[in-house]
One Martini backbone bead per residue (centre of mass of N, CA, C, O) as a GRO file, in nm:
protein
  350
    1MET     BB    1   8.572  13.064  10.023
    2PHE     BB    2   8.828  12.961  10.203
    3LYS     BB    3   8.950  13.016  10.514
    4PRO     BB    4   9.291  13.027  10.586
    5LEU     BB    5   9.274  13.045  10.914
    6LEU     BB    6   9.130  12.778  10.909
    7ARG     BB    7   9.250  12.466  11.084
    8ARG     BB    8   9.010  12.381  11.275
    9VAL     BB    9   8.777  12.105  11.329
   10SER     BB   10   8.468  12.068  11.481
   11LEU     BB   11   8.322  11.742  11.567
   12ALA     BB   12   8.118  11.501  11.600
   13LEU     BB   13   8.103  11.194  11.688
   14LEU     BB   14   8.059  10.910  11.533
   15LEU     BB   15   7.853  10.662  11.647
   16VAL     BB   16   7.744  10.820  11.912
   17ALA     BB   17   7.513  10.865  12.145
   18SER     BB   18   7.697  11.076  12.265
   19PHE     BB   19   7.768  11.441  12.197
   20ALA     BB   20   7.979  11.561  12.410
   21SER     BB   21   8.206  11.486  12.225
   22ALA     BB   22   8.501  11.601  12.037
   23GLU     BB   23   8.680  11.633  11.735
   24VAL     BB   24   9.002  11.734  11.623
   25ILE     BB   25   9.080  11.842  11.292
   26ASP     BB   26   9.342  11.873  11.074
   27LEU     BB   27   9.430  12.092  10.841
   28LYS     BB   28   9.634  12.128  10.588
   29PRO     BB   29   9.875  12.314  10.500
   30GLY     BB   30   9.798  12.419  10.177
   31HIS     BB   31   9.538  12.333  10.095
   32PRO     BB   32   9.297  12.270   9.889
   33VAL     BB   33   8.980  12.343   9.772
   34ASP     BB   34   9.030  12.183   9.507
   35TYR     BB   35   9.009  11.848   9.338
   36VAL     BB   36   9.122  11.653   9.069
   37VAL     BB   37   9.078  11.344   8.982
   38LYS     BB   38   9.311  11.085   8.918
   39LYS     BB   39   9.461  10.849   8.770
   40GLY     BB   40   9.595  10.656   9.047
   41ASP     BB   41   9.451  10.736   9.272
   42THR     BB   42   9.390  10.761   9.619
   43LEU     BB   43   9.232  10.823   9.906
   44TRP     BB   44   9.489  10.870  10.062
   45ASP     BB   45   9.614  11.085   9.882
   46ILE     BB   46   9.382  11.291   9.900
   47SER     BB   47   9.366  11.319  10.211
   48GLN     BB   48   9.663  11.436  10.238
   49LYS     BB   49   9.584  11.716  10.107
   50PHE     BB   50   9.382  11.797  10.365
   51LEU     BB   51   9.516  11.609  10.594
   52ASP     BB   52   9.715  11.513  10.851
   53ASP     BB   53   9.498  11.278  10.913
   54ALA     BB   54   9.390  11.081  10.666
   55TRP     BB   55   9.214  10.855  10.822
   56LEU     BB   56   8.982  11.085  10.908
   57TRP     BB   57   8.790  11.138  10.661
   58PRO     BB   58   8.506  11.021  10.759
   59GLU     BB   59   8.449  11.259  10.966
   60ILE     BB   60   8.425  11.484  10.697
   61TRP     BB   61   8.236  11.332  10.517
   62GLN     BB   62   8.013  11.438  10.254
   63ILE     BB   63   7.724  11.334  10.129
   64ASN     BB   64   7.608  11.349   9.791
   65GLU     BB   65   7.283  11.272   9.698
   66GLN     BB   66   7.297  11.409   9.393
   67ILE     BB   67   7.506  11.177   9.351
   68GLY     BB   68   7.626  10.918   9.211
   69ASN     BB   69   7.779  10.728   9.415
   70PRO     BB   70   7.869  10.899   9.693
   71HIS     BB   71   8.100  10.690   9.806
   72LEU     BB   72   8.239  10.735   9.528
   73ILE     BB   73   8.546  10.771   9.330
   74TYR     BB   74   8.646  10.942   9.027
   75PRO     BB   75   8.787  11.022   8.758
   76GLY     BB   76   8.716  11.383   8.740
   77ASP     BB   77   8.644  11.451   9.001
   78ILE     BB   78   8.537  11.703   9.237
   79ILE     BB   79   8.710  11.791   9.525
   80GLY     BB   80   8.590  11.954   9.836
   81LEU     BB   81   8.518  12.230  10.031
   82VAL     BB   82   8.256  12.275  10.279
   83TYR     BB   83   7.989  12.424  10.437
   84MET     BB   84   7.839  12.315  10.767
   85GLY     BB   85   7.793  12.568  10.901
   86ASP     BB   86   8.067  12.553  11.133
   87GLN     BB   87   8.164  12.340  10.928
   88VAL     BB   88   8.399  12.130  10.759
   89LYS     BB   89   8.386  11.964  10.443
   90ILE     BB   90   8.407  11.675  10.236
   91THR     BB   91   8.331  11.663   9.879
   92ILE     BB   92   8.141  11.616   9.596
   93LYS     BB   93   8.094  11.863   9.356
   94GLU     BB   94   8.174  11.695   9.085
   95ARG     BB   95   8.083  11.477   8.835
   96SER     BB   96   8.189  11.257   8.627
   97ASP     BB   97   8.098  11.127   8.315
   98GLU     BB   98   8.256  10.841   8.364
   99ALA     BB   99   8.075  10.753   8.576
  100PRO     BB  100   7.911  10.505   8.686
  101LYS     BB  101   7.595  10.406   8.800
  102GLU     BB  102   7.712  10.125   8.883
  103LEU     BB  103   7.811   9.886   9.149
  104GLY     BB  104   7.997   9.615   9.201
  105PRO     BB  105   8.160   9.369   9.322
  106ILE     BB  106   8.450   9.223   9.429
  107THR     BB  107   8.540   8.903   9.302
  108LEU     BB  108   8.611   8.579   9.402
  109LEU     BB  109   8.703   8.335   9.212
  110PRO     BB  110   8.770   8.003   9.170
  111SER     BB  111   9.052   8.104   9.023
  112ALA     BB  112   9.170   8.331   9.204
  113ARG     BB  113   9.043   8.615   9.108
  114ILE     BB  114   9.026   8.953   9.044
  115SER     BB  115   8.721   9.133   8.956
  116ALA     BB  116   8.710   9.436   8.811
  117ILE     BB  117   8.396   9.653   8.777
  118SER     BB  118   8.552   9.930   8.846
  119SER     BB  119   8.682  10.284   8.843
  120ALA     BB  120   8.715  10.324   9.122
  121ILE     BB  121   8.890  10.445   9.364
  122PRO     BB  122   9.101  10.342   9.594
  123PRO     BB  123   9.202  10.375   9.917
  124ILE     BB  124   9.432  10.176   9.835
  125PRO     BB  125   9.684  10.003   9.693
  126MET     BB  126   9.602   9.712   9.534
  127SER     BB  127   9.881   9.621   9.418
  128ALA     BB  128  10.005   9.574   9.718
  129ILE     BB  129   9.758   9.338   9.807
  130SER     BB  130   9.630   9.129   9.606
  131SER     BB  131   9.804   8.870   9.656
  132PHE     BB  132   9.719   8.858   9.971
  133MET     BB  133   9.408   8.829   9.923
  134ILE     BB  134   9.431   8.541   9.728
  135ASN     BB  135   9.731   8.366   9.774
  136SER     BB  136   9.658   8.354  10.090
  137ARG     BB  137   9.660   8.182  10.414
  138ILE     BB  138   9.555   8.102  10.744
  139VAL     BB  139   9.662   7.808  10.920
  140LYS     BB  140   9.675   7.515  11.050
  141ALA     BB  141   9.908   7.275  11.030
  142LYS     BB  142   9.700   7.027  11.022
  143VAL     BB  143   9.553   7.108  10.765
  144LEU     BB  144   9.784   7.044  10.566
  145LYS     BB  145   9.867   6.759  10.666
  146HIS     BB  146   9.547   6.643  10.602
  147ALA     BB  147   9.555   6.707  10.314
  148PRO     BB  148   9.541   6.674  10.011
  149TYR     BB  149   9.772   6.542   9.748
  150VAL     BB  150  10.029   6.540   9.531
  151VAL     BB  151  10.164   6.258   9.328
  152ALA     BB  152  10.138   6.376   9.022
  153GLY     BB  153  10.195   6.435   8.697
  154ASP     BB  154  10.198   6.452   8.385
  155ASP     BB  155  10.346   6.170   8.288
  156ASN     BB  156  10.488   6.155   8.580
  157ARG     BB  157  10.557   6.424   8.655
  158LEU     BB  158  10.674   6.656   8.905
  159LEU     BB  159  10.582   6.887   8.716
  160ALA     BB  160  10.342   7.169   8.680
  161GLY     BB  161  10.155   7.375   8.480
  162GLY     BB  162   9.957   7.559   8.316
  163GLY     BB  163   9.714   7.324   8.179
  164GLY     BB  164   9.769   7.087   8.331
  165LYS     BB  165   9.818   6.780   8.510
  166VAL     BB  166   9.700   6.621   8.813
  167TYR     BB  167   9.750   6.403   9.099
  168ALA     BB  168   9.532   6.299   9.374
  169ARG     BB  169   9.526   6.232   9.732
  170GLY     BB  170   9.350   6.208  10.054
  171PHE     BB  171   9.051   6.185  10.070
  172LYS     BB  172   8.784   6.180  10.305
  173LYS     BB  173   8.587   6.154  10.098
  174GLU     BB  174   8.441   5.992   9.843
  175GLU     BB  175   8.445   6.278   9.703
  176PRO     BB  176   8.546   6.538   9.548
  177GLN     BB  177   8.556   6.836   9.459
  178LYS     BB  178   8.559   7.057   9.189
  179SER     BB  179   8.757   7.259   9.353
  180TYR     BB  180   9.102   7.390   9.399
  181GLY     BB  181   9.368   7.475   9.598
  182LEU     BB  182   9.722   7.499   9.573
  183TYR     BB  183   9.947   7.435   9.843
  184ARG     BB  184  10.214   7.587  10.044
  185LYS     BB  185  10.437   7.613  10.274
  186GLY     BB  186  10.511   7.865  10.497
  187GLN     BB  187  10.498   8.058  10.742
  188ILE     BB  188  10.550   8.065  11.092
  189PHE     BB  189  10.361   8.212  11.347
  190VAL     BB  190  10.502   8.381  11.634
  191ASP     BB  191  10.479   8.499  11.940
  192PRO     BB  192  10.721   8.705  12.089
  193ASP     BB  193  10.590   8.704  12.394
  194THR     BB  194  10.440   8.390  12.420
  195SER     BB  195  10.500   8.159  12.189
  196GLU     BB  196  10.258   8.144  12.018
  197VAL     BB  197  10.094   7.978  11.775
  198LEU     BB  198   9.917   8.153  11.509
  199GLY     BB  199  10.021   8.025  11.232
  200MET     BB  200  10.001   7.936  10.883
  201GLU     BB  201  10.125   7.987  10.572
  202ALA     BB  202   9.932   7.951  10.275
  203LYS     BB  203  10.052   7.906   9.948
  204GLU     BB  204   9.935   7.974   9.643
  205VAL     BB  205  10.008   7.810   9.318
  206ALA     BB  206   9.709   7.701   9.241
  207ALA     BB  207   9.432   7.613   9.025
  208ALA     BB  208   9.170   7.351   9.030
  209LYS     BB  209   8.996   7.088   8.846
  210VAL     BB  210   8.790   6.825   8.855
  211THR     BB  211   8.759   6.551   8.606
  212SER     BB  212   8.828   6.289   8.790
  213TRP     BB  213   8.744   5.955   8.949
  214ASP     BB  214   8.970   5.689   9.087
  215GLY     BB  215   8.912   5.579   9.361
  216ASP     BB  216   9.170   5.771   9.537
  217VAL     BB  217   9.204   5.925   9.254
  218ALA     BB  218   9.255   6.248   9.119
  219THR     BB  219   9.183   6.456   8.843
  220LEU     BB  220   9.353   6.764   8.750
  221LYS     BB  221   9.302   7.086   8.618
  222LEU     BB  222   9.482   7.365   8.548
  223ALA     BB  223   9.365   7.692   8.553
  224SER     BB  224   9.608   7.805   8.733
  225SER     BB  225   9.953   7.955   8.764
  226ARG     BB  226  10.232   8.079   8.966
  227GLU     BB  227  10.353   7.794   8.998
  228GLU     BB  228  10.497   7.508   9.012
  229VAL     BB  229  10.389   7.200   9.057
  230MET     BB  230  10.426   6.972   9.334
  231VAL     BB  231  10.500   6.719   9.505
  232GLY     BB  232  10.292   6.769   9.805
  233ASP     BB  233  10.089   6.948   9.740
  234ARG     BB  234   9.805   7.107   9.867
  235LEU     BB  235   9.448   7.071   9.919
  236LEU     BB  236   9.207   7.333   9.911
  237SER     BB  237   8.945   7.494   9.942
  238THR     BB  238   8.790   7.723   9.783
  239ASP     BB  239   8.812   8.079   9.849
  240GLU     BB  240   8.506   8.196   9.841
  241ARG     BB  241   8.483   8.559   9.812
  242LEU     BB  242   8.462   8.876   9.914
  243VAL     BB  243   8.649   9.149   9.836
  244VAL     BB  244   8.765   9.399  10.038
  245ALA     BB  245   8.813   9.725   9.879
  246ASN     BB  246   8.631   9.938  10.064
  247PHE     BB  247   8.788  10.075  10.291
  248MET     BB  248   8.721  10.186  10.630
  249PRO     BB  249   8.855  10.396  10.823
  250SER     BB  250   8.963  10.292  11.162
  251ALA     BB  251   8.940  10.244  11.490
  252PRO     BB  252   8.974  10.046  11.729
  253LYS     BB  253   8.765   9.937  11.990
  254GLU     BB  254   9.021   9.831  12.104
  255GLU     BB  255   9.299   9.789  12.283
  256ILE     BB  256   9.619   9.788  12.120
  257TYR     BB  257   9.898   9.541  12.172
  258GLY     BB  258  10.142   9.503  11.930
  259ARG     BB  259  10.312   9.335  11.648
  260MET     BB  260  10.546   9.302  11.412
  261ILE     BB  261  10.627   8.965  11.269
  262ALA     BB  262  10.615   9.034  10.951
  263VAL     BB  263  10.713   9.029  10.604
  264LEU     BB  264  10.594   9.050  10.288
  265GLY     BB  265  10.732   8.954   9.964
  266GLY     BB  266  11.056   8.910  10.018
  267VAL     BB  267  11.128   9.126  10.227
  268THR     BB  268  11.313   9.318  10.487
  269GLN     BB  269  11.217   9.595  10.455
  270ILE     BB  270  11.022   9.864  10.606
  271GLY     BB  271  10.773  10.047  10.424
  272GLN     BB  272  10.599  10.192  10.210
  273TYR     BB  273  10.375   9.949  10.092
  274ASN     BB  274  10.411   9.730  10.292
  275ALA     BB  275  10.352   9.404  10.395
  276VAL     BB  276  10.220   9.287  10.707
  277VAL     BB  277  10.243   9.117  11.024
  278ILE     BB  278  10.026   9.074  11.302
  279ASN     BB  279   9.946   8.977  11.656
  280GLN     BB  280   9.642   9.044  11.545
  281GLY     BB  281   9.287   8.965  11.568
  282LYS     BB  282   8.968   8.882  11.612
  283ARG     BB  283   9.014   8.816  11.920
  284ASP     BB  284   9.117   9.135  11.960
  285GLY     BB  285   8.912   9.333  11.771
  286VAL     BB  286   8.984   9.334  11.472
  287THR     BB  287   8.950   9.494  11.144
  288GLU     BB  288   8.891   9.585  10.848
  289GLY     BB  289   9.042   9.921  10.835
  290ASN     BB  290   9.218   9.936  11.054
  291VAL     BB  291   9.416  10.169  11.235
  292LEU     BB  292   9.775  10.184  11.303
  293ALA     BB  293  10.031  10.255  11.503
  294ILE     BB  294  10.384  10.288  11.475
  295TYR     BB  295  10.649  10.174  11.695
  296LYS     BB  296  10.967  10.241  11.755
  297GLU     BB  297  11.214  10.095  11.886
  298GLY     BB  298  11.421  10.153  12.129
  299SER     BB  299  11.727  10.210  12.218
  300VAL     BB  300  12.026  10.083  12.351
  301ILE     BB  301  12.204  10.235  12.614
  302ILE     BB  302  12.459  10.409  12.786
  303ASP     BB  303  12.490  10.523  13.097
  304ARG     BB  304  12.740  10.747  13.183
  305VAL     BB  305  12.685  10.760  13.489
  306THR     BB  306  12.606  10.438  13.566
  307ARG     BB  307  12.680  10.219  13.335
  308SER     BB  308  12.400  10.150  13.223
  309LYS     BB  309  12.136  10.010  13.074
  310VAL     BB  310  11.913  10.181  12.832
  311LYS     BB  311  11.580  10.208  12.724
  312LEU     BB  312  11.425  10.372  12.496
  313PRO     BB  313  11.156  10.503  12.386
  314ALA     BB  314  10.902  10.472  12.191
  315GLU     BB  315  10.835  10.584  11.850
  316ARG     BB  316  10.657  10.727  11.619
  317GLY     BB  317  10.681  10.587  11.261
  318GLY     BB  318  10.371  10.512  11.170
  319LEU     BB  319  10.123  10.360  10.938
  320LEU     BB  320   9.841  10.127  10.933
  321MET     BB  321   9.634   9.892  10.741
  322LEU     BB  322   9.390   9.661  10.753
  323PHE     BB  323   9.306   9.392  10.497
  324ARG     BB  324   9.346   9.115  10.674
  325VAL     BB  325   9.159   8.890  10.892
  326PHE     BB  326   9.227   8.673  11.142
  327GLU     BB  327   9.221   8.519  11.438
  328LYS     BB  328   9.554   8.592  11.523
  329VAL     BB  329   9.602   8.751  11.254
  330SER     BB  330   9.732   9.020  11.034
  331TYR     BB  331   9.707   9.222  10.752
  332GLY     BB  332   9.919   9.502  10.653
  333LEU     BB  333   9.952   9.845  10.539
  334VAL     BB  334  10.192  10.072  10.484
  335LEU     BB  335  10.130  10.427  10.468
  336ARG     BB  336  10.351  10.524  10.683
  337SER     BB  337  10.710  10.638  10.693
  338LYS     BB  338  10.948  10.806  10.887
  339VAL     BB  339  11.104  10.539  10.943
  340PRO     BB  340  11.273  10.271  10.974
  341LEU     BB  341  11.137   9.951  10.983
  342SER     BB  342  11.058   9.661  11.201
  343VAL     BB  343  11.056   9.374  11.322
  344GLY     BB  344  10.886   9.433  11.646
  345ASP     BB  345  10.726   9.660  11.616
  346ALA     BB  346  10.481   9.849  11.738
  347VAL     BB  347  10.114   9.835  11.783
  348ARG     BB  348   9.856  10.091  11.795
  349ASN     BB  349   9.654  10.313  11.859
  350PRO     BB  350   9.614  10.628  11.694
   0.00000   0.00000   0.00000
């Protein structure tokens, strides 16, 4: 039985050569001793039941080597607290019979679809980020400008949907590749502090395969379509890659001082489970899974004594996790929002 008076757990910092320093992690008041994982849970949801700072769960996660796939959690598993000497850990106490024995990767196929082949619960809601994982990318403006483009649809129509044909030209090589994503210009991201152009969002509207090649014109059959294809849409090489779905929460290795510069998905307000863009990328030292604190910009008030304008300090208002990192910008998912958040709010190390 877990001792109810024990609320703070000291443990050595992981992956540090010197174990001289230790981190203190708060267990949440009223936390359960055991929890049965339910369908629809996320690792973030479960961690919040045990910890005040849910993103720190890897620090006290104890791998149970006697259980298949000890890194993964499935509906029906029993998660709970156990003693490891004078420390308290979270572990899988009992494995569900429904858990598969093996797990393969989640693969991005040439048709730009995520193929999930496991019922393991995700760390964060994949439904909130899946379209941004596969249907958009950040490119330099000149990449789209010089890419092959659609010149006509089937029967010379201007629009084409899934299953139809389109014709494209502008290929730099003698022959086109076998498959392409069809993209349209999206937002241009500019650093609000330096005015540097950080990149352009290329929104994928369809995926297509080349069926024939005549002169400088290629015929493509649309394998899938999210929007109607239009004349002028650009062709980019299919972005075949493994989608990182099993994010490991971590703090950035570098000190980060950035901002949220856009919100994705056609919304204007920023709250929990909204996807945002920040002006920090690979060059700044961030990676997928990094957690950042969001600081709400302080209001500007009038000092009634001096009659001058004063800007109040920024206050911590939320938490986000990066799920896709490009060279100069990154996509993040807001996991916690204490107050209404806005584009321009700062992001820093948690």
